[in-house]
C-alpha positions as CSV (number, residue, x, y, z in Angstrom):
1,M,-0.2,-34.1,-4.4
2,I,-1.1,-30.6,-3.2
3,Y,-3.8,-28.7,-5.0
4,P,-3.0,-25.0,-4.5
5,V,-5.5,-22.2,-4.7
6,V,-4.2,-18.7,-5.3
7,L,-6.5,-15.8,-4.2
8,A,-5.7,-12.8,-6.4
9,G,-8.6,-10.5,-5.4
10,L,-8.9,-7.2,-3.5
11,Q,-9.1,-6.8,0.2
12,G,-11.7,-4.7,2.1
13,E,-13.8,-2.1,0.5
14,A,-11.5,-1.3,-2.4
15,Q,-13.3,-1.2,-5.7
16,P,-11.5,-2.4,-8.8
17,T,-11.2,0.0,-11.8
18,D,-9.8,-0.6,-15.2
19,S,-7.0,2.0,-14.6
20,A,-5.8,0.7,-11.3
21,L,-4.3,-2.7,-10.8
22,P,-3.9,-4.3,-7.4
23,P,-0.3,-4.2,-6.3
24,H,0.2,-8.0,-6.7
25,F,-0.3,-7.6,-10.5
26,C,2.2,-4.8,-10.9
27,A,5.7,-5.5,-12.1
28,E,8.4,-3.1,-11.0
29,A,11.4,-2.3,-13.2
30,A,10.5,-5.0,-15.7
31,I,10.7,-7.7,-13.0
32,E,7.8,-10.2,-12.7
33,S,4.9,-9.3,-10.4
34,R,4.3,-10.8,-7.0
35,F,1.5,-12.8,-8.5
36,Q,3.8,-14.3,-11.1
37,S,6.4,-15.0,-8.4
38,V,3.9,-16.9,-6.4
39,L,2.9,-18.9,-9.4
40,R,6.5,-19.8,-10.2
41,G,7.0,-20.9,-6.6
42,L,4.3,-23.5,-7.2
43,D,6.4,-25.1,-10.1
44,H,7.3,-28.3,-8.3
45,P,6.3,-31.9,-8.8
46,L,4.6,-31.9,-5.4
47,F,2.0,-29.3,-6.6
48,A,-0.8,-29.8,-9.1
49,A,-1.5,-26.8,-11.5
50,P,-3.0,-24.0,-9.3
51,T,-6.5,-22.7,-9.3
52,V,-6.5,-18.9,-9.4
53,V,-9.4,-16.9,-8.1
54,A,-9.5,-13.3,-9.4
55,C,-12.0,-10.5,-9.7
56,E,-13.9,-10.2,-13.0
57,A,-12.3,-6.8,-13.6
58,H,-8.8,-8.3,-13.6
59,R,-9.5,-11.6,-15.3
60,F,-7.5,-10.7,-18.4
61,V,-4.4,-9.5,-16.6
62,A,-4.5,-12.6,-14.3
63,R,-4.7,-14.9,-17.4
64,Q,-2.0,-13.0,-19.2
65,Q,0.4,-13.2,-16.2
66,M,-0.5,-16.9,-15.7
67,D,0.5,-17.5,-19.4
68,A,3.7,-15.5,-19.0
69,A,4.6,-17.6,-16.0
70,G,4.0,-20.8,-17.9
71,V,1.1,-21.8,-15.7
72,S,-1.8,-23.8,-17.2
73,G,-4.0,-23.8,-14.1
74,D,-7.7,-22.9,-13.9
75,L,-9.0,-19.3,-13.5
76,I,-12.1,-18.8,-11.4
77,I,-13.8,-15.4,-11.8
78,E,-15.5,-13.9,-8.8
79,P,-18.0,-11.1,-9.4
80,C,-17.1,-7.5,-8.6
81,H,-19.5,-5.4,-6.5
82,A,-20.1,-1.9,-7.8
């Protein structure tokens, strides 16, 4: 059994805001986001439910997209630095 950890945070000095989502959460033309695509790729008997690490500012969109992808994994919230 493989226990995947999906890191869904920001890179570098970028500061999260409520109005701007990181690109991996954005769905284009009503197609699932890259984040959801990664989660769906882990839907295999070889993998346990993933643990997702996301920034506090994006915890709701991360959980919403996990639910939409049918993923029941854990969500770990990391603090955002202002």
